[in-house]
N, C-alpha and C positions, 0 to 999 in steps of 0.2 A: 458694733463697728459700722460706721456710715459706709454705705456701699460706694464702690468706686464708680464715678461717672464716666461714661464712654467719651472718647475724644471727639465724637461728633456733636456732643452737647456742650463741651467745655473747651476752653483754651487756657493753657497754663499761663498764669500771670507772674511775671518776673518782678518780685518786690525789690526795693532798693537794698543796698548793702546795709543800710541802717536798720531796716526791719529784720534782715537775716541775723544781724548781730543781736537784735532783741530776742529772737527765738533761742539763740544759744545761751543768753543770759538767763532766760526763764528756765531752761532745762537744767541749769546749774543752781537754780533757786536764788539767783542774784536779783537785785532790785534795779529797775530801769527808772532813771530820773525823768520827771515830767519835763518835756522840752517845750520851749516857747514856739508859738506858731509864727512861721515866716509869712510875709505877704502872699496872698493867694486869692482865688476867686471868692467874691463876697458870699455867694450862696454856699460854698463849701465851709466857710468859717462858721456858719450857723450851726454846724454839727456839734461844735464844742459847747457842752453844758445843756444840750437839748436831746430829747429822745429822737432816734433816727433808726431806720430799718433798711437792711439790705435783703431784697427779695429776689431769689433765683428761681429757676424752673422747678427744682426739686427740694430746695432748702430755703429757710428764712432765718435771719438773725436780727434781733432787736437790741439796740444799744440804749441803755438808760443811765441816768445819773442820780445817785442818792447820796446826799451829804458830801458832795465833792468826789465820790468814788464812781468810776464807770463800771457797769455790769453788762454781761452778755447773756441773753436768752437765745438759744440756738436749737432749732428743731427742723425735722423733715416735714414736708407737707403731708396732708392726710395719707396714712392714719395718724400723723402728728406725733411721731416719736420724739421725745424731748432728750436732747443730747447735753445741753448746758442749761442750768436754771439759776439765774442771778449769779453767774460766776464772775468774781472780781477780774477786772481787765486793766491793762496799762495802755494809756493813750500815747501814740507816737506820731510826730509830724515828720513826714518823709521829704527827701530832697526834691522830689518831683511835684510837691505841693499837695499830695494826697495825705489822708489821715488814716492811720491804722489803729485798731483796738485789738489787743493781744491777750489771750487768756491761756495760761499754762496748766498742765496737770498730767493725766495719763496721755493726753494728746495736747498739742498746741494749736489753738484755734485763732486765726487771724481774719478780721473783717476790715477791709480797706475801702474807703470812699474816695472817688475821684471828682475833679471839678466839672466834668462833663455830665454828671448825673449818674454815672455808672458806679458799680462797686464789685468787689470780689469776695468770695468765701474760700478760705484755705485751711485745711486741717492736716497736721503733720504729726506722725507717731513719734514715740520716744526714740526709736532707732533711726530717725531721720527720713523715713520714706513718706511721700505725700500720699495720703489716703483719700483726699477729696479736694477738688478745685473746681470752682464754678463762678461764672460771671453773673451779675444781677443788676437790678435797677434800684437806685436810691429812692426811698420813700420818706419824704420829709414830714408828712403829716403824722407818721409813726403812731404812737398811742395817745395822741393828744385829742381831747374833745374838740369838735369843730361844728360849725353851724352854716347852713346854706339858707339864706333868706330870699325866697322867690316872690313873684307877683301874687300868687294865690296860696302858696304853702311855705312853711318853714320846717326844715329838717334838722334835727339835732342828732349828732353822732357822739355817743358817750361810751367810754371804755370801762368795763367792769371785769376784774380778774383776768385781764389780757384778752377780752373778747369784745368786739364792737356791738353796740345796740343802737337801734334807730327809733326815734320818736318823730312822727310827722303830724304837724298841726296845720289845719286850714286857717287862712286869714279870717277876720270876722265873718261869721259868728264863732270862730275858734273851734272848729270841728276837730276832734281827735281821730285821725285816720290810722295811726299806728302808735302803740304805746310800748316803748322799751322792747322792741322786736329784735331778735337775734339777726345780725347782719354778717355779710361776707365782704372782706376787703379785697379789692382787685387793683393791681398795678398796671396801668395802661402804657402802651408804647410811647405815647407823647409825653410821658412823665406825670400826667394827671393821676389822681387816685379816685376810685369809685367804691361806693359801699352799696350793696344790694341786699334787700330784704324780700324774701319770697313767701308769698301766702296767696290769698284769693286775688290780691293785686301784687304784681312784682314792682317794687319801688327801687329805683336806682338813683343815687345822688353822686354827682361827679364834681371833684374839686380841682381847679386849675391853679398854677403857680402865680398867675397875674391877678388873683383875687376874685375871679369869676367862678360860678358854679352852675350846674344844671340839674334839674329834677325831671325824671321820666317815670310815669305811672302807666302800667299796662295791666288791664283787668282781664278776667278769665274769658270775656267775650271778644277780646282783641281790641278794645277801646284804648286809646293812647292819649295821655296828657303830657305835654312837654313844656317846660318853661326855663328861663334863665334867671339867675339871681346873683347875689354877692356873698362872699364869705364874711361872717361877722366874728367879732371877738368872742371867746368862749364864755358863755354864761349858762346857767341852769334854766331850762324851760319853766315858764309859769304853769305849774302842773298840779291840777287838783288831785292827781293820783300819785303824788310824789312818795307816798308811803309804800309803794309797790317795790318788792325786792325779789330777785332771782335766787332761788335755793339751789337749783341744779339745771344745767343746760348742756346739751351735747349733740353731736351729729352721729348719724349712722349712714350706711350707703343709701338708704331709702327715706330716712326720716330726719327732721329737725325737731328735737325734743326740748321742752322747757317746762320746769315746775317753778311756780312763783306764788308769792303771797300778796294779795291785794286787799287792802282794808280789812286785814285779819283773816281773810278767806284763802284757803289753799286751792290753787287751780293748776291745770295742765293744758299746754298747747302741743299738738303734734302736726307738723306740716309734712305732707306726703310729697316728696320730690318727684316721684314718678307719675302720680295722679293727684294733682292738687285738689280735685273735687272730693277726695277722701280725707282731706285734712279736717281736724277737729280743734276747737278753741274753747278756752275757759271751762274745761271739764271740772266739776267738783272733785276734789282729790283729798285723800287722807294718807297717813303713814300706815303702811300695811304691817300686819303681825309678822314676826320672824317665822321662817319656814321650818326651822329646827333649832335645837339648843345651841348648835355650833355655827349658825348662820351669821356671818359678819357683814352682810349686805344691808344697806338702808334702802327700803322699797317704798316708793310712792304709788298709790293705787288710784287711778282715775276711772270713774264709771261713766260709760257712754254706750255706743253700739257694741263695744268689747270692754273687757277689763284690761286697762292699760297699766302695765307695771314699768315704771322708770326707776332703775336701780343704780347704786354705786357702792363700792367697798373701800376700805382703808388703803388698799393697794393702788387705787386710782382707776380701777376698771369700771366701766359703765355698760349698761345694756337696756334695751327696750323689749318688752314681751307683751304680746297681745293674746288674750285668752277668751274662750267662751266656755264657761263652767270649767270642766277639767281638761279641755282640749287646748293645746298651744297652737295658735294660728300663725304666729310669727315671733321669732326671737332674733335679735341682732346685737352685736357688740357695738359700742360707741367709741367715739374719739373726740378730741378737742373739747374736753369737758371743762366747765367752769361753774361758778355759783358759790354763794356764801356757805351753804351747808357742805358742799363738796370740798371746798378749799380748807374748811376748818378741820377736816380729818387727815389732810396731807401732811 
């Protein structure tokens, strides 16, 4: 059950009578006919047929379209509990010009987008009581790949299994500064969207609705590079390491973990959020033997200053463990997991 948000964080949104009628129809398993869109703000109409996100303070909902069907992915922010996963939704055009996406089941989830760039998340139980109501910010870049072309650098943001990754290339001589590095998406107050990759250098790429973008690089010594650029149409980077693939990636309270294969070699990166100087990159890695006959975890073992074990199981759990011989130095549960090996077991 999604926790009830306090009234200091949220304001109840009164949806139109048309949306209320949609809830009752879903509850009775009736079908809502797709309504035509009435004239409205041009930016709002772009939501139809495109991926779009409503990001609140505590929850986030992604709307995607597949073969003409709208789907909702709805989860709380870290530790990232998933409440809806590709749940079929009905699209409704409201009298006030807003657009709602409604998914019914044990609870009825409604995500509404308004023409001023705001949105709301609303969950209603089968007995009619409201269990969650939150206002948020519309994120139009959603899960689309996007590029920022600056004077000295080009940044590529690409989505893999619902997680953004950043590749940063210098202009000639085409230096590769970041390669498919795990990134965090941030929704800013002014409506722009930022993607941040944290490592030895913290790289932030910010996209604005007028076609501009900015890049900011801050190294461990405090050196700063800032530049402006323009948003380009989505293309794939000219990448000599395009055969790199992420097998497992997840977050913990103190680490960002990634296991990947590059040119046939299995490697591991661990970024230490509390002390970046302790981060390690490109550790030679192998699949570790099972710990017992009933062990259902897949474990990747990276060898460095410690033995680094990155694990996941078929139930979706992840963990990182650092060991020295037989001593456990650190063990943490993970969240927000992705990767081709991880997703293939779900």
